[in-house]
C-alpha positions as CSV (number, residue, x, y, z in Angstrom):
1,M,-78.7,-31.9,-27.3
2,K,-77.1,-33.4,-23.1
3,P,-73.7,-31.4,-21.6
4,E,-70.7,-32.6,-21.4
5,T,-69.2,-34.8,-19.0
6,I,-67.3,-32.4,-16.5
7,T,-64.1,-33.9,-15.3
8,S,-61.6,-32.8,-12.6
9,I,-59.2,-31.1,-15.2
10,D,-62.1,-29.0,-16.6
11,V,-63.1,-27.9,-12.6
12,L,-59.4,-27.0,-12.6
13,K,-59.4,-24.5,-15.5
14,F,-62.7,-23.0,-14.6
15,I,-61.1,-22.4,-11.1
16,D,-57.7,-20.8,-12.7
17,G,-59.6,-19.3,-15.3
18,E,-62.0,-17.0,-12.9
19,F,-59.1,-16.4,-10.2
20,R,-56.9,-15.0,-13.5
21,T,-60.3,-12.7,-14.6
22,A,-60.7,-11.6,-11.3
23,A,-57.0,-10.9,-10.3
24,R,-56.7,-9.0,-14.2
25,D,-59.4,-6.5,-13.5
26,V,-58.4,-5.6,-9.8
27,L,-55.1,-5.2,-10.7
28,D,-55.5,-3.6,-13.9
29,L,-58.2,-1.1,-11.2
30,H,-54.9,-0.5,-8.9
31,G,-53.3,1.1,-12.1
32,L,-55.8,3.8,-12.4
33,D,-55.9,6.9,-10.4
34,L,-57.3,7.9,-7.1
35,E,-60.1,10.0,-8.9
36,E,-61.0,7.3,-11.7
37,R,-61.3,4.3,-9.5
38,V,-64.0,7.0,-7.2
39,E,-65.6,7.4,-10.5
40,Q,-65.7,3.6,-11.1
41,F,-67.4,3.1,-8.0
42,R,-64.8,0.7,-6.8
43,C,-62.4,3.2,-4.7
44,L,-64.7,4.9,-1.6
45,P,-62.7,7.7,0.2
46,V,-63.3,7.6,4.4
47,L,-62.6,9.6,7.5
48,H,-61.8,7.3,10.7
49,E,-63.9,8.1,13.5
50,G,-61.3,5.1,15.7
51,G,-61.4,1.7,16.2
52,F,-62.9,-0.2,12.9
53,V,-65.2,2.8,12.3
54,F,-65.5,5.1,9.5
55,S,-67.6,7.8,7.7
56,Y,-68.3,8.6,4.2
57,G,-69.3,11.6,2.2
58,D,-71.1,9.7,-0.5
59,N,-71.5,5.9,-1.0
60,S,-70.9,6.6,-4.5
61,S,-69.4,2.9,-4.7
62,K,-69.8,-1.1,-5.1
63,F,-69.0,-2.4,-1.6
64,R,-71.6,-4.2,0.0
65,T,-71.1,-6.3,3.5
66,G,-68.9,-9.4,3.4
67,D,-66.5,-7.5,0.7
68,Y,-62.9,-7.8,0.9
69,V,-61.1,-4.8,0.6
70,L,-57.9,-2.9,1.5
71,L,-57.1,0.0,3.8
72,N,-54.7,2.5,2.8
73,P,-54.1,6.1,3.7
74,H,-56.2,8.5,1.7
75,S,-53.2,10.2,-1.1
76,P,-54.2,11.3,-4.5
77,D,-50.8,9.1,-5.5
78,M,-52.3,6.0,-4.0
79,K,-52.4,3.2,-7.1
80,G,-50.5,0.4,-8.3
81,E,-48.6,-1.4,-6.0
82,T,-49.2,0.7,-3.7
83,I,-52.5,-0.4,-2.6
84,G,-51.6,-3.9,-2.3
85,G,-49.3,-3.2,0.5
86,G,-52.6,-2.0,2.4
87,S,-54.7,-3.9,5.2
88,K,-56.4,-6.3,4.1
89,L,-59.8,-6.5,5.8
90,V,-63.4,-7.2,5.5
91,I,-66.4,-5.1,5.1
92,Q,-68.8,-5.6,8.3
93,S,-71.6,-3.4,8.1
94,L,-72.5,-0.1,6.3
95,D,-74.8,2.2,7.2
96,E,-76.5,4.0,4.7
97,R,-78.5,6.4,6.8
98,H,-75.4,7.6,8.9
99,K,-73.2,7.3,6.7
100,M,-71.0,4.9,8.5
101,I,-68.7,1.7,7.2
102,S,-67.4,-1.0,10.0
103,L,-64.7,-3.4,8.7
104,A,-63.3,-6.2,10.2
105,D,-60.2,-8.2,10.7
106,P,-61.1,-11.5,10.7
107,Y,-57.4,-13.2,10.2
108,R,-55.2,-12.1,12.0
109,F,-52.4,-13.8,10.3
110,W,-52.8,-11.5,7.7
111,G,-50.3,-9.5,9.4
112,N,-52.0,-5.9,9.5
113,S,-49.9,-3.1,10.4
114,Y,-51.7,0.2,9.1
115,D,-53.4,1.8,12.5
116,P,-54.9,5.3,10.7
117,A,-55.3,7.5,13.6
118,P,-58.5,9.7,14.6
119,N,-60.1,11.6,12.1
120,E,-57.4,10.4,9.5
121,K,-58.9,10.8,5.9
122,C,-58.4,6.8,4.2
123,L,-59.2,4.9,1.2
124,I,-61.2,1.8,0.6
125,D,-60.2,0.0,-2.2
126,E,-60.9,-3.6,-3.8
127,R,-58.7,-6.2,-3.5
128,T,-57.4,-10.1,-4.3
129,V,-58.5,-13.0,-3.2
130,S,-55.6,-13.8,-0.8
131,R,-55.2,-17.5,-1.9
132,F,-54.5,-19.4,-5.2
133,P,-58.0,-21.1,-5.8
134,L,-56.0,-24.1,-7.5
135,Y,-54.8,-25.5,-3.7
136,T,-57.7,-24.4,-1.7
137,Y,-61.0,-26.4,-0.9
138,P,-62.9,-25.9,-5.1
139,A,-60.1,-27.7,-6.9
140,W,-59.4,-30.2,-3.3
141,A,-63.2,-31.4,-3.7
142,S,-63.1,-32.1,-8.0
143,G,-60.5,-35.4,-6.5
144,Y,-64.7,-36.5,-5.9
145,L,-64.5,-36.6,-9.9
146,S,-62.6,-39.7,-10.0
147,T,-62.1,-41.5,-6.6
148,P,-63.3,-45.0,-5.9
149,K,-63.8,-44.2,-2.1
150,E,-67.3,-43.3,-1.1
151,P,-69.5,-41.2,-2.2
152,G,-66.9,-40.7,-5.1
153,P,-68.9,-43.4,-7.7
154,L,-72.5,-41.6,-7.0
155,L,-71.3,-38.6,-7.2
156,Q,-69.5,-39.1,-11.0
157,Q,-72.8,-41.4,-11.7
158,I,-75.3,-38.4,-11.5
159,L,-72.4,-35.7,-12.9
160,S,-72.2,-38.1,-15.7
161,G,-75.8,-37.9,-17.0
162,N,-76.2,-41.8,-16.0
163,Y,-77.9,-42.0,-12.4
164,K,-80.7,-44.0,-12.7
165,D,-84.0,-43.2,-10.9
166,K,-85.0,-45.3,-8.2
167,T,-87.8,-44.7,-5.7
168,H,-86.8,-45.6,-1.3
169,K,-88.5,-48.1,0.5
170,G,-90.7,-47.2,3.6
171,R,-93.6,-45.0,4.4
172,F,-93.6,-41.6,4.3
173,P,-95.6,-38.4,5.3
174,D,-98.3,-37.1,3.2
175,P,-98.1,-33.6,1.8
176,P,-99.4,-31.2,4.4
177,Q,-102.8,-30.2,2.9
178,F,-102.1,-26.7,2.1
179,L,-99.9,-26.8,-0.6
180,L,-101.0,-26.4,-3.7
181,N,-101.0,-29.6,-5.8
182,I,-98.0,-29.1,-8.0
183,Q,-96.0,-28.5,-4.8
184,K,-97.9,-31.8,-3.2
185,K,-96.4,-33.6,-5.7
186,A,-92.8,-32.5,-6.0
187,F,-93.2,-32.9,-2.1
188,R,-93.9,-36.8,-3.2
189,H,-90.9,-37.0,-5.3
190,A,-88.0,-35.2,-2.9
191,L,-89.4,-37.5,-0.2
192,R,-89.4,-40.8,-1.9
193,H,-86.7,-40.0,-4.9
194,P,-82.6,-40.2,-4.0
195,L,-82.3,-37.2,-6.5
196,S,-85.3,-34.2,-6.8
197,L,-85.5,-31.1,-9.4
198,I,-87.2,-28.2,-8.3
199,Q,-87.9,-25.3,-10.4
200,G,-89.4,-22.1,-8.6
201,P,-90.4,-19.4,-10.9
202,P,-91.2,-16.1,-8.9
203,G,-94.1,-16.3,-6.2
204,T,-94.3,-20.2,-6.3
205,G,-93.2,-20.4,-2.8
206,K,-90.6,-22.5,-3.0
207,T,-88.3,-21.4,-0.2
208,F,-92.0,-22.6,2.2
209,L,-91.4,-25.9,-0.1
210,I,-88.4,-26.4,1.4
211,A,-89.7,-26.0,4.6
212,Q,-92.8,-28.3,5.0
213,M,-90.1,-30.8,2.7
214,V,-87.5,-30.2,5.9
215,E,-90.1,-30.8,8.2
216,G,-91.6,-34.6,6.6
217,F,-87.9,-35.6,6.6
218,V,-87.8,-34.7,10.5
219,G,-90.7,-36.6,11.1
220,M,-88.7,-39.8,9.4
221,G,-85.8,-39.6,12.4
222,L,-83.6,-38.3,9.0
223,K,-81.0,-35.3,9.8
224,V,-81.1,-32.2,6.8
225,L,-78.5,-29.9,5.4
226,I,-79.3,-26.9,3.9
227,C,-77.1,-25.7,1.8
228,A,-76.7,-22.5,-1.0
229,F,-74.0,-20.0,-2.1
230,S,-75.4,-17.2,0.0
231,H,-76.3,-16.6,3.6
232,R,-78.9,-14.8,3.0
233,A,-80.6,-18.1,1.6
234,I,-79.7,-19.8,4.0
235,N,-81.0,-17.6,7.1
236,N,-84.4,-17.5,4.8
237,A,-84.6,-21.4,4.2
238,L,-83.8,-22.0,7.7
239,N,-86.3,-19.0,9.6
240,A,-89.0,-20.6,7.3
241,C,-88.2,-23.6,9.3
242,V,-89.3,-22.4,12.2
243,R,-92.0,-19.9,11.1
244,N,-94.0,-22.4,8.9
245,T,-93.7,-25.4,10.5
246,S,-93.8,-27.5,13.8
247,L,-90.2,-27.5,14.3
248,K,-89.2,-26.2,17.5
249,K,-85.4,-25.5,15.9
250,A,-82.8,-25.0,13.6
251,A,-79.3,-24.6,13.6
252,K,-76.4,-22.5,11.4
253,I,-73.2,-23.2,11.1
254,G,-70.3,-20.2,9.7
255,G,-71.8,-16.9,8.7
256,G,-70.9,-14.4,11.6
257,Y,-72.1,-11.4,11.2
258,A,-74.2,-12.7,8.0
259,N,-76.0,-13.8,10.5
260,D,-78.2,-11.0,12.0
261,D,-81.4,-12.0,10.5
262,L,-82.0,-15.5,11.6
263,E,-84.8,-16.3,14.0
264,E,-84.1,-16.6,17.9
265,R,-84.7,-20.5,17.6
266,V,-81.9,-20.6,14.9
267,S,-79.0,-21.4,16.6
268,G,-75.4,-23.0,16.7
269,D,-76.2,-26.5,17.6
270,T,-75.2,-28.9,15.6
271,G,-77.2,-31.5,16.7
272,S,-80.1,-29.6,15.4
273,P,-82.0,-32.0,13.0
274,V,-81.6,-29.2,10.8
275,V,-78.6,-27.1,10.0
276,G,-77.7,-25.1,7.1
277,M,-74.9,-23.7,6.2
278,T,-72.8,-22.6,2.4
279,A,-70.4,-25.5,0.6
280,F,-67.5,-24.7,2.1
281,E,-68.0,-24.3,5.5
282,A,-69.7,-27.9,4.6
283,F,-66.1,-29.2,3.3
284,K,-64.2,-27.8,6.1
285,S,-63.5,-31.3,7.9
286,R,-62.8,-32.8,5.1
287,A,-59.9,-29.9,3.7
288,A,-58.9,-30.5,7.4
289,L,-57.9,-34.3,6.8
290,I,-56.6,-32.7,3.1
291,R,-54.1,-30.4,5.2
292,K,-53.4,-32.7,7.4
293,A,-51.8,-35.2,4.6
294,L,-50.4,-32.3,3.3
295,K,-48.2,-31.7,6.1
296,N,-47.4,-35.8,6.7
297,G,-46.6,-36.1,2.7
298,G,-43.8,-35.2,0.7
299,Y,-46.2,-34.0,-1.8
300,V,-44.6,-31.2,-4.6
301,R,-46.5,-29.4,-7.1
302,P,-46.3,-29.3,-10.4
303,V,-44.4,-25.5,-11.6
304,I,-46.5,-23.7,-13.1
305,P,-45.3,-23.1,-17.0
306,A,-45.4,-19.9,-18.3
307,V,-48.1,-21.7,-21.1
308,R,-50.5,-23.7,-19.5
309,D,-50.6,-27.0,-21.3
310,E,-52.4,-29.7,-21.1
311,T,-49.4,-31.6,-19.6
312,Y,-49.3,-28.9,-17.0
313,W,-53.0,-29.5,-16.3
314,R,-52.6,-33.6,-16.3
315,S,-49.8,-33.2,-14.0
316,L,-51.9,-30.8,-11.6
317,D,-54.6,-33.4,-11.6
318,Q,-53.0,-35.9,-10.6
319,Y,-51.3,-34.0,-8.1
320,T,-54.4,-32.8,-6.5
321,R,-55.6,-36.3,-6.7
322,N,-52.8,-38.2,-5.1
323,I,-53.7,-35.4,-2.0
324,F,-57.6,-35.8,-1.8
325,E,-56.9,-39.9,-2.1
326,A,-54.1,-39.6,1.1
327,G,-56.6,-37.2,2.9
328,I,-60.3,-38.7,2.1
329,Q,-61.4,-42.2,3.8
330,N,-64.4,-43.6,2.7
331,E,-66.9,-41.4,4.7
332,S,-70.3,-42.3,5.9
333,S,-72.4,-39.1,5.5
334,E,-73.5,-36.9,8.5
335,Y,-76.8,-36.0,7.4
336,D,-79.7,-38.1,5.4
337,V,-80.4,-35.3,3.0
338,V,-78.7,-32.1,1.5
339,I,-81.5,-29.3,-0.3
340,F,-79.7,-27.0,-2.1
341,D,-81.7,-24.0,-2.5
342,E,-80.9,-21.3,-5.1
343,A,-79.0,-24.0,-7.0
344,S,-79.5,-22.1,-10.1
345,Q,-76.5,-19.3,-8.7
346,L,-74.2,-22.3,-7.0
347,L,-71.8,-23.9,-9.4
348,I,-71.6,-27.3,-9.8
349,H,-68.4,-27.4,-8.1
350,H,-69.2,-25.4,-5.4
351,A,-72.1,-27.9,-5.1
352,L,-69.5,-31.0,-5.2
353,M,-68.6,-29.3,-1.6
354,A,-71.5,-30.2,0.4
355,M,-72.6,-33.4,-2.1
356,P,-70.9,-35.9,-0.1
357,C,-72.3,-34.7,3.5
358,A,-75.3,-37.0,2.2
359,R,-76.8,-39.9,-0.1
360,H,-80.1,-38.3,-1.2
361,Y,-80.1,-35.0,-3.0
362,I,-82.6,-32.4,-3.5
363,F,-81.8,-29.2,-6.0
364,V,-84.2,-26.0,-5.8
365,G,-83.9,-23.2,-8.3
366,D,-84.7,-21.2,-11.4
367,H,-82.3,-21.1,-14.2
368,K,-84.5,-18.3,-15.7
369,Q,-84.2,-16.4,-12.8
370,M,-80.2,-15.0,-11.6
371,P,-77.1,-17.5,-12.7
372,P,-74.1,-18.0,-10.9
373,V,-71.9,-14.9,-11.4
374,I,-68.9,-15.5,-13.9
375,Q,-66.1,-13.2,-14.8
376,G,-64.5,-15.1,-16.8
377,F,-65.3,-16.4,-20.1
378,H,-64.6,-20.4,-20.4
379,K,-64.7,-21.9,-23.6
380,G,-65.9,-25.5,-24.2
381,N,-65.8,-25.7,-20.5
382,P,-69.4,-27.8,-19.2
383,V,-68.6,-26.5,-16.1
384,N,-69.6,-22.7,-17.1
385,Q,-73.3,-23.1,-15.7
386,S,-75.4,-23.7,-12.5
387,V,-75.5,-27.0,-11.2
388,F,-79.1,-26.1,-11.8
389,S,-78.8,-26.0,-15.8
390,Y,-76.6,-29.0,-15.5
391,L,-78.8,-30.9,-14.4
392,L,-81.7,-30.1,-16.0
393,E,-80.2,-31.0,-18.6
394,Y,-79.4,-34.6,-17.7
395,Y,-82.7,-35.5,-16.1
396,P,-85.8,-33.0,-17.1
397,E,-87.9,-36.1,-16.2
398,L,-87.2,-35.6,-12.6
399,N,-87.6,-31.9,-12.9
400,H,-90.7,-30.3,-11.2
401,V,-92.0,-26.9,-12.0
402,L,-94.1,-24.9,-9.8
403,D,-96.3,-23.1,-11.7
404,E,-98.8,-21.2,-9.4
405,T,-97.9,-17.7,-7.7
406,R,-99.1,-16.6,-4.7
407,R,-97.7,-13.3,-5.4
408,M,-98.3,-11.6,-7.9
409,N,-101.1,-10.9,-9.6
410,S,-102.2,-11.0,-13.3
411,A,-101.0,-8.0,-14.9
412,I,-97.9,-8.9,-13.6
413,T,-97.8,-12.3,-14.3
414,A,-99.1,-12.0,-18.1
415,F,-95.5,-10.7,-19.6
416,P,-92.9,-13.2,-17.5
417,S,-95.3,-16.3,-18.1
418,S,-95.3,-15.6,-21.9
419,E,-91.5,-14.3,-21.5
420,Y,-90.0,-17.0,-19.7
421,Y,-92.3,-19.8,-18.9
422,G,-94.5,-20.9,-22.1
423,N,-97.4,-19.5,-20.5
424,R,-97.2,-21.7,-17.6
425,L,-97.0,-19.8,-14.6
426,K,-100.6,-18.5,-13.8
427,P,-101.9,-17.0,-10.3
428,I,-103.8,-18.3,-7.8
429,P,-107.3,-17.5,-7.6
430,E,-106.7,-15.6,-4.5
431,V,-104.3,-12.7,-5.5
432,R,-105.4,-13.0,-9.6
433,N,-107.3,-9.4,-9.3
434,R,-105.8,-8.3,-6.2
435,L,-104.5,-4.8,-6.5
436,L,-102.8,-1.7,-4.7
437,Q,-104.3,-0.7,-1.5
438,I,-103.6,3.4,-1.2
439,R,-104.8,6.1,1.0
440,S,-105.7,8.4,-1.3
441,I,-104.7,9.5,-4.7
442,P,-101.9,12.1,-5.3
443,K,-103.7,15.9,-6.4
444,N,-100.7,15.7,-9.0
445,S,-102.4,14.1,-12.0
446,T,-99.0,12.8,-13.5
447,L,-98.4,11.1,-10.1
448,A,-102.3,10.2,-10.1
449,A,-101.8,8.6,-13.3
450,I,-98.5,6.0,-11.9
451,V,-99.9,4.8,-8.6
452,D,-103.4,4.3,-9.9
453,P,-104.1,0.9,-8.3
454,K,-106.5,0.1,-11.4
455,A,-103.4,0.0,-13.7
456,P,-101.1,-2.4,-12.5
457,V,-98.2,-2.6,-14.6
458,V,-96.5,1.3,-15.7
459,F,-94.2,2.1,-17.5
460,V,-93.1,6.2,-17.1
461,H,-91.3,7.5,-20.0
462,V,-88.5,10.0,-18.8
463,N,-87.2,12.2,-22.1
464,H,-83.6,12.0,-21.2
465,S,-80.5,11.0,-23.5
466,D,-76.6,9.9,-23.5
467,F,-76.8,8.8,-19.9
468,S,-75.1,5.3,-18.8
469,Q,-75.2,4.4,-14.8
470,Q,-76.4,7.6,-13.2
471,C,-79.4,10.0,-14.4
472,P,-80.2,12.9,-12.3
473,E,-83.4,13.4,-14.4
474,E,-84.9,10.0,-13.8
475,A,-83.6,9.3,-10.4
476,M,-85.7,12.4,-9.7
477,V,-88.8,10.8,-10.9
478,V,-88.3,7.8,-8.8
479,A,-87.6,9.9,-5.9
480,R,-90.5,11.7,-6.1
481,I,-93.0,8.5,-6.9
482,V,-91.4,7.1,-3.6
483,F,-92.0,9.8,-1.5
484,E,-95.6,9.9,-3.2
485,L,-96.1,6.7,-2.3
486,V,-95.2,6.6,1.2
487,A,-95.7,9.7,2.3
488,H,-99.5,10.6,1.2
489,C,-100.8,6.9,-0.2
490,G,-100.0,5.1,2.7
491,I,-97.3,2.7,1.6
492,D,-95.0,1.1,4.2
493,P,-91.6,2.0,2.6
494,K,-89.7,-1.5,4.8
495,D,-92.2,-4.4,3.7
496,G,-94.3,-2.3,0.8
497,L,-92.0,-1.1,-2.1
498,C,-88.4,-0.9,-2.6
499,V,-86.6,0.0,-5.4
500,V,-84.1,-1.7,-8.7
501,A,-82.0,-0.4,-10.3
502,A,-79.5,-2.1,-12.1
503,Y,-76.2,0.8,-11.3
504,R,-75.4,1.0,-7.7
505,R,-74.3,4.7,-8.3
506,Q,-78.1,5.3,-9.4
507,N,-79.3,3.6,-6.5
508,N,-77.4,5.8,-4.3
509,L,-78.6,8.8,-6.3
510,I,-82.0,7.7,-6.0
511,R,-81.8,8.0,-2.1
512,Q,-80.0,11.4,-2.1
513,K,-83.0,12.9,-4.0
514,I,-85.4,11.5,-1.9
515,A,-83.4,13.6,0.7
516,E,-83.9,16.5,-0.8
517,I,-87.2,16.1,-1.2
518,V,-87.8,15.5,2.1
519,H,-85.5,18.3,3.5
520,R,-87.3,20.4,1.2
521,K,-90.6,19.5,2.7
522,K,-90.8,21.3,5.9
523,K,-94.3,20.2,6.9
524,L,-92.7,17.0,6.7
525,S,-93.3,15.0,10.4
526,K,-90.5,13.6,11.8
527,D,-91.6,9.9,11.8
528,M,-92.6,10.3,8.0
529,A,-88.6,11.6,7.7
530,Q,-87.3,8.7,9.2
531,K,-89.8,6.3,7.4
532,L,-88.2,7.7,3.7
533,L,-84.8,8.2,5.0
534,S,-84.6,4.5,6.9
535,P,-82.0,1.9,5.4
536,G,-85.2,-0.2,5.8
537,L,-86.2,1.1,2.5
538,I,-84.6,-1.2,0.0
539,I,-83.3,0.3,-2.7
540,D,-80.8,-2.3,-4.3
541,T,-79.3,-3.9,-7.8
542,V,-81.5,-7.0,-8.9
543,E,-78.3,-9.1,-7.9
544,R,-79.5,-8.0,-4.2
545,I,-83.5,-7.7,-4.5
546,Q,-83.7,-12.1,-5.8
547,G,-86.0,-13.9,-3.2
548,Q,-88.0,-10.5,-2.1
549,E,-90.9,-9.3,-2.9
550,R,-93.3,-5.9,-2.2
551,D,-96.5,-4.8,-3.2
552,V,-94.8,-2.1,-5.2
553,V,-91.7,-2.1,-6.8
554,I,-90.1,0.7,-9.0
555,V,-87.6,-0.4,-11.3
556,S,-84.8,2.5,-12.9
557,L,-84.0,1.3,-16.0
558,T,-80.9,4.6,-16.2
559,A,-79.2,4.4,-19.3
560,S,-80.2,5.9,-22.6
561,D,-76.6,6.3,-23.7
562,E,-77.1,4.3,-27.6
563,E,-73.5,3.9,-27.7
564,Y,-73.3,2.4,-23.7
565,I,-76.1,0.5,-24.1
566,R,-74.9,-1.8,-27.0
567,A,-71.2,-2.0,-25.6
568,E,-73.3,-3.0,-22.9
569,K,-75.9,-5.2,-24.2
570,E,-75.0,-8.3,-22.8
571,F,-75.3,-6.7,-19.4
572,L,-78.6,-5.0,-20.0
573,M,-80.6,-7.1,-21.8
574,M,-79.3,-10.5,-19.9
575,P,-83.4,-11.4,-19.6
576,N,-82.9,-13.1,-16.4
577,R,-81.9,-10.1,-15.1
578,M,-85.0,-8.7,-16.5
579,N,-87.5,-11.5,-15.0
580,V,-86.0,-10.9,-10.8
581,S,-86.8,-7.1,-12.0
582,F,-89.9,-7.4,-12.8
583,T,-91.8,-10.4,-10.9
584,R,-90.7,-8.6,-7.1
585,P,-94.3,-6.8,-6.8
586,R,-97.5,-8.5,-5.6
587,T,-99.7,-5.7,-6.9
588,K,-98.0,-3.0,-8.5
589,L,-95.2,-2.3,-11.4
590,I,-94.1,1.2,-12.0
591,V,-91.0,0.9,-14.7
592,V,-89.2,4.1,-15.5
593,G,-86.7,4.9,-18.0
594,S,-86.1,6.3,-21.2
595,K,-87.4,5.0,-24.5
596,S,-83.7,4.8,-26.4
597,L,-83.2,1.2,-24.2
598,F,-86.0,0.0,-26.5
599,R,-85.3,1.4,-30.0
600,V,-81.2,0.5,-29.7
601,I,-81.6,-3.3,-30.5
602,S,-84.5,-4.2,-32.1
603,G,-84.0,-7.7,-33.5
604,D,-83.8,-11.3,-31.9
605,R,-80.8,-13.0,-32.0
606,D,-78.3,-15.4,-30.0
607,E,-74.8,-14.9,-30.6
608,Q,-73.4,-18.5,-30.9
609,Y,-70.0,-19.5,-31.7
610,E,-68.4,-23.1,-33.0
611,D,-66.4,-25.0,-30.2
612,I,-64.8,-28.3,-30.6
613,V,-65.9,-31.1,-28.0
614,S,-64.1,-34.7,-28.4
615,G,-63.2,-33.6,-31.8
616,R,-66.9,-32.6,-33.3
617,T,-68.3,-29.0,-33.7
618,V,-70.8,-28.2,-31.9
619,L,-72.8,-24.9,-31.6
620,R,-72.4,-23.2,-28.6
621,S,-74.9,-19.9,-27.2
622,R,-72.1,-17.6,-25.3
623,G,-75.0,-18.1,-22.3
624,V,-76.7,-14.4,-22.8
625,V,-79.6,-15.0,-25.5
626,L,-79.7,-10.5,-27.3
627,S,-83.2,-10.4,-27.5
628,N,-84.3,-6.8,-26.4
629,H,-87.0,-8.3,-23.7
630,F,-87.5,-4.5,-22.8
631,R,-88.6,-3.6,-26.2
632,R,-91.6,-6.7,-26.2
633,W,-92.4,-5.6,-22.7
634,Y,-92.8,-1.6,-23.6
635,F,-95.2,-3.4,-26.6
636,H,-96.6,-5.5,-24.1
637,V,-97.3,-2.6,-22.2
638,K,-98.4,0.0,-24.5
639,G,-101.0,-2.8,-25.9
640,S,-102.3,-4.0,-22.8
641,H,-101.6,-1.8,-19.7
642,R,-100.3,2.3,-19.2
643,I,-97.8,5.0,-20.4
644,V,-97.2,7.9,-18.4
645,D,-94.6,11.0,-19.8
646,G,-93.3,11.7,-16.9
647,T,-91.2,13.8,-17.4
648,V,-92.6,17.0,-16.0
649,L,-91.6,15.3,-12.9
650,A,-87.9,15.3,-13.0
651,E,-87.8,19.8,-12.9
652,R,-86.2,21.2,-9.9
653,L,-88.5,20.8,-6.5
654,S,-89.2,24.2,-5.4
């Protein structure tokens, strides 16, 4: 069934719903006592070291670089509205090895007044966005869904499902010979057609393909914009352009401290034929025109009623259209092509902010991996999905599925291929039988069975129960496996290994357990200790690990409390999350957990509800298929791979 065509009112309702859900969540959080906020990992006690630098003891928090936070004096009574009066700052960096956090004050107009003294104890709390989003970029961009001004009609045609595929005339470069056949087909279509979709399952080289397409466009004298929701995705694509092609330079606009991982040849030169930026950055110049119109005109925002009825939404939509029409003129595009990377994580209205920059669009993503972060439940709103998923429903014939993985061997590829990709995903011959290379086999028989290169997929059962977001026994087992792989098997902790868990608290605990083992090993060399304790060893959540790969990936399932598992089933059993976790390794997948997770939800079902759309009843999915994919994976491993009881490894080391 085709999706419903989105309208500007759909966009406004979605933005409003997301803002209010997030605001309620943070306000409810601020109403909790300090101890409860810390227990939920959403408040971090710190010590002021000077300037904007703070130290902390145990980062059992959900904070990450780029998060918007509030800084307040440390007080057991700090809660409620008092928290909101703190200094509005942004986390600039987190040094987990030295337990240091740096904050930044990028917007001086916030008027921050709290200036802690050296060695003063402080608190870092979450905060809501500062601006009401119905009067900012995404809402303004909804004007393209109704305006007759260019490129409004083209965008409306594409997003209504009425776009008719066409072919550009002229001469086009041939795809590089080293590309796989399906990559060559996608390359040819993307260069010749104004709209293309490319689905890139794990390890199929979508970023590499993007770089080759960019080189092709630049060779034709065209200017390319690479856009994504995250700076990480943009940086990866830009780096691939200068590493894997003959292109000598590329540019990145915006990002600040998120640009630390960019190659030297990626500069801020906007005259480069290849430029990367977020959708918000791409809309800035148009937003400036709308602000100018607001300043010069007599536009009055509609009064927000106690109940937002259709009359209010129509009046808000009209107000948004008026200021859009006053500010935006018929546009010529700054770029010739926009490539949206990780488009399966990009919301429709975010894409709408960057699409006016060109008239040729390539959407690259994989809707079987992580979707956009959506906090609210938006019944009946077609905006409630990624732009990739939305366009795929309208234009399946324009989609090219990359079906050969250069990453995973046959054993690791088998389950995700059958479970998510209709048995289409296959490893290329060069990696099909590739196995983990290690320096030596562990003396401990349990560890030897776990790290054995001849067993590419292993489930390590740890007998525990009644744990939710943190399990010390499981963390110790993971830590011992990590130690063995790095210290004795010779695996590089930076490029050869990573650990994935659904919860940050479990990740923090795993780091602590690794540190405990290192400190007990008196004969361990200083160099090896630094390797094991280095932030270069990635131990993170699924959301942060997408797009990365390692020789060995250890997945910590953590949860074993049956009541908790049932309550959090939509999160824990999300197939996209499992797909990303289990497809990061090249040669070895080690999954550690309790069998409880496989038993709790045994059936396959999809929670659905009836919805009224345009006067007719349709059956909708809540967006998460509540199948126990872990259970099916367990029986897959039981029948074809190896199960090891690792409970003995949870015992405290002497």
